[in-house]
N, C-alpha and C positions, 0 to 999 in steps of 0.2 A: 423470734428463728421460726421461721418455718419449719414444719412439722416432713422426716424422712417417709419418700416415696417404700411404701409397704408393697414388696415381689414375693410371689411363691408361685416356686420355681414346679411343671409336672414334667420330665424326665426321668426314660428310662437308662437312659446310659448313664452307667452313676461319677466315670469319670469327667464327663461333660457339668453334671450338676455341682458336684465338688467342686470343678472351677468355675462355674458363676455363683454358686455361696460365696467364695473367696472371693469375686473380682467387688460382687455387691457389698462386702464385709471393708474394703480398701475404701469407701466412702462414704462419711456422714449423711450423706444426703438421702441415702438406702437403708431399706433394712429389709432383712431377709425374715419374712412371718413365717416359713415353712417351704418344706420341698417333700414330693411324693414322684413315686417311680409307677402309679398305675391314677386309672379314673378310679375316685371314691364313688362307691353306688350312693349314701345320700352328702350332699355338700351341706355340710356346717362351718361357719365360721365364728372364731370366738370373737365378741363383741371389738375388742383392743385389737385385735389381728386380721378382719375387715382387707384384704389387696386390693389395692390400689392397679396394683398391674399383676397381669398373670403371662409366665413365659409359657406358653404350649405347645407339645412337641405335636406330632399329627401323630406316629406309629407308635402307638404305645400296648401294651400287653393288653389282653382284654376287651373292653370299648374304646375307640379310636380317640385322638385328641377333638376332632373336630363333633362330634355328637359328647362330648363333654363339655365343649363351649356351648354350646349349642342350652343344654341344662341348667349349667352356669349364668348365663345370658337371661334365660327365664326367669330365675327367681333373683337376680343381681343384675341386674339391665345396664348399674355404671361400671361396674369392672370392665378397667380395660384391658384384653386379648391379648395379647403378639404370637402368632404362630413362631415356632422361630423350628424350624426339620428341615429336614435334605429333601421333600416331596416336591416337585417342579412340574409333576403334571397339570393341566389347566382344566381339569373337570374340580379334581381337588383345592385346586389355589379358589376357584367359585363359588365351593360349596361351604368355604369354612368362613369366605367372607359372607355368605349369604347367612353363615352360623351367629356371626355376630365382630370373628375377630374381626381386627380393628392396624392391626399393623405388621406384616408378613416377610420373615429374614426368613436365608438358607444358610445352613450349620456351614457348609463347605466357603460360602462368604461374607461370614460375622467379623462385619468391622468389628478394630481394635475402640471406637467407640462408641459399644453397643451398651455401656449407659444412657449413651449422651440420646439414645434409638429409646432409650424408654421413658426419659424427658419428655422428647418430643411426644410419645406419643399419651403421657401423661398432661400435658400439654393443653389436648387438642388435635396430635397433629398424626400420620399411620405412615410409621415407617417401611421402607417396601425394597428389598432385595431391587437391583435395576432389572435385571432375566425378569422378577415378576414384575414391575411395572410394564415391562414391555407385555406381557401375558396376557396380562389385565387387562391395558390399551387394546392389542391386539381382539380380544374378545367381544369388546364393546363395539370397534369397529366392525367385525364379523356377522354383528346380531342385523338381522335383515327390518326395516322401518313397520314400525303396528301398522297396519291398515285397517285395521277392526277399527268399531265405532269407540267411541269412548265411557268403559262403563259408569250407569246410571246408578249410584249409591242414595235409597233415603236419606235423609236427615239425622235420623239416627243410627243405621249400618255407618254415615261420616263420622260422625265422633266415637265413635266404638273403635273403627278404624285410629282414629286419630287418638285414641290413648292407647293403642298396640304401640304406634308410631313414639311414642310418647316415655314409652317401657311403663305406663302403671303397668298395675296386676286388674285380671277379671275380675277380685275384688273392689282395689280402689277406682274403677270403671265404674263399677254397679253404684258404688258409693257418692261419684260424682253425678250421674244422673240421673238416682233417687229409683234403682232399676235389682232387679234378683242377679243374684250370680247367674244361675240359670240361662235370665235373660239376655245376660248380658253372651254367655254361650250362643246361646238360637241366635241371634244376632249374629254374632264371627262366621257361625257355619253359614250364613248366608253371604256373609261380603267372603270368604273363602271360594263358594261355589263361583259368583256373581267375577273373581279374579283370577279362575281359576289357579289356584293356589290349594297347598295342602298345610304350610305355618304359617307361624309369623313372622321369621325371617324373611319371606316370600312376599306375605302381603307387605312387607313396609317398605319391601323393597320392590314392587308393583307399585306400591300409593306415592310411592318418591319422584319412581318415573315418568307415571305416566300424571301426575299432578291432580292427583286426587281430593290432597285435603289443601 
């Protein structure tokens, strides 16, 4: 028998949060392992209740859901995060994707098969509200071709960047290549400078788009 998909809800609308919890409780395929109405300053999960999928609002009190998504993905890169929000602004959508979100649904257009969308996300897909998919495609189409010469990374920088793409922590990268964590940080600073980026998520997107690894 397959284990149920563990879902965490981060939503400040109490009615919607309760509705989602009730919906999840109706299916044996899912289990709600927690619900919050704000972002926690420290991200800690019980070993038996690490969520497979997080339903994340953006407009939360205090820290917003995009920043929280970035912090969660830094610590738990394997967790799938589905943005569930009213925000349809292009900059916020792309920022959420760069932060690590792998799905984006608009609350006003939440399909009745929300559980199926969670399944899709859990199995490796990226559910999107149609209007959001259109915005993403337009964003990509409007980007000017990069005419700059391909960035040159040395062997170690390439190895460190590959570790970031795989979701490895600095400590894991250091252990894999028999170097110190401080040395890893030094290489990452060089990589960020060469790629002209400022975060792990931006570096990963650049590496994949420019086929650097």
